[in-house]
C-alpha positions in Angstrom: 167.1 119.9 -6.3 164.9 120.5 -9.4 161.4 118.6 -10.4 161.3 120.3 -14.9 163.5 123.0 -14.0 162.0 123.7 -10.7 163.3 123.6 -7.5 162.3 121.0 -4.9 163.1 121.2 -1.4 162.9 119.2 1.6 162.5 120.3 5.0 163.3 117.3 8.2 161.7 117.8 10.9 162.4 115.4 14.7 158.9 114.6 16.5 160.6 112.7 18.8 163.3 110.0 20.7 163.4 105.9 20.0 165.5 103.5 21.0 165.9 100.4 19.4 167.3 97.4 19.6 171.3 96.9 18.9 169.7 94.5 15.8 167.3 96.0 14.3 170.2 98.8 13.5 173.0 96.4 13.1 171.3 93.0 11.7 174.3 90.3 12.0 173.0 87.4 10.1 170.1 87.3 7.8 166.8 84.9 7.4 165.4 82.9 10.5 168.6 83.3 12.6 168.2 87.1 12.8 165.1 86.4 14.3 166.6 84.6 17.1 169.4 87.3 17.4 166.9 90.2 17.4 164.8 88.4 20.6 167.7 87.5 22.4 169.5 91.2 21.8 169.7 92.9 25.0 170.9 95.7 23.9 169.5 99.2 23.4 171.1 101.5 21.1 171.4 105.7 22.3 168.9 107.9 21.5 168.1 108.0 17.9 165.2 110.9 15.7 161.9 110.0 14.3 161.8 111.6 11.0 159.0 113.0 9.2 159.7 114.8 5.9 158.4 118.1 4.0 158.6 117.7 0.8 157.9 121.2 -1.5 156.9 119.4 -4.9 156.3 121.6 -8.2 152.9 119.2 -7.5 152.2 119.7 -4.2 153.5 119.1 -0.8 154.1 116.0 0.6 154.4 115.2 4.1 156.4 111.6 4.9 156.0 110.4 8.2 158.4 107.6 8.6 157.7 108.0 13.3 156.0 105.6 16.0 152.3 105.4 16.5 151.3 108.2 19.9 150.1 105.5 21.4 153.1 103.4 21.4 154.3 105.5 24.9 150.9 104.6 27.0 150.2 102.1 29.1 149.2 98.9 28.7 149.9 99.1 24.8 151.8 96.7 24.4 150.2 93.7 26.6 148.2 92.3 23.8 151.5 91.0 22.6 151.4 89.0 25.5 155.2 87.0 26.4 157.0 88.2 23.7 156.2 91.7 25.2 159.3 91.7 27.0 162.1 91.0 23.9 160.2 94.0 22.0 
């Protein structure tokens, strides 16, 4: 890949893993029904990588973080979600 005739390099780094509800990854319906489908889904995916991309571009180096917050692993992080937290 090039930009203005100069090379662009992309590096992928896995910074962790996450499992999500299957309907988050593979929705069956759209609109409001998708929310209910997601909430009541009890199945989870396999462990999926959390990626960070480092792009070496002629205009500079860019970091694209597509991951989760580190605090999500702390006990009580989802406490403010109330009764809904058990669904997510």
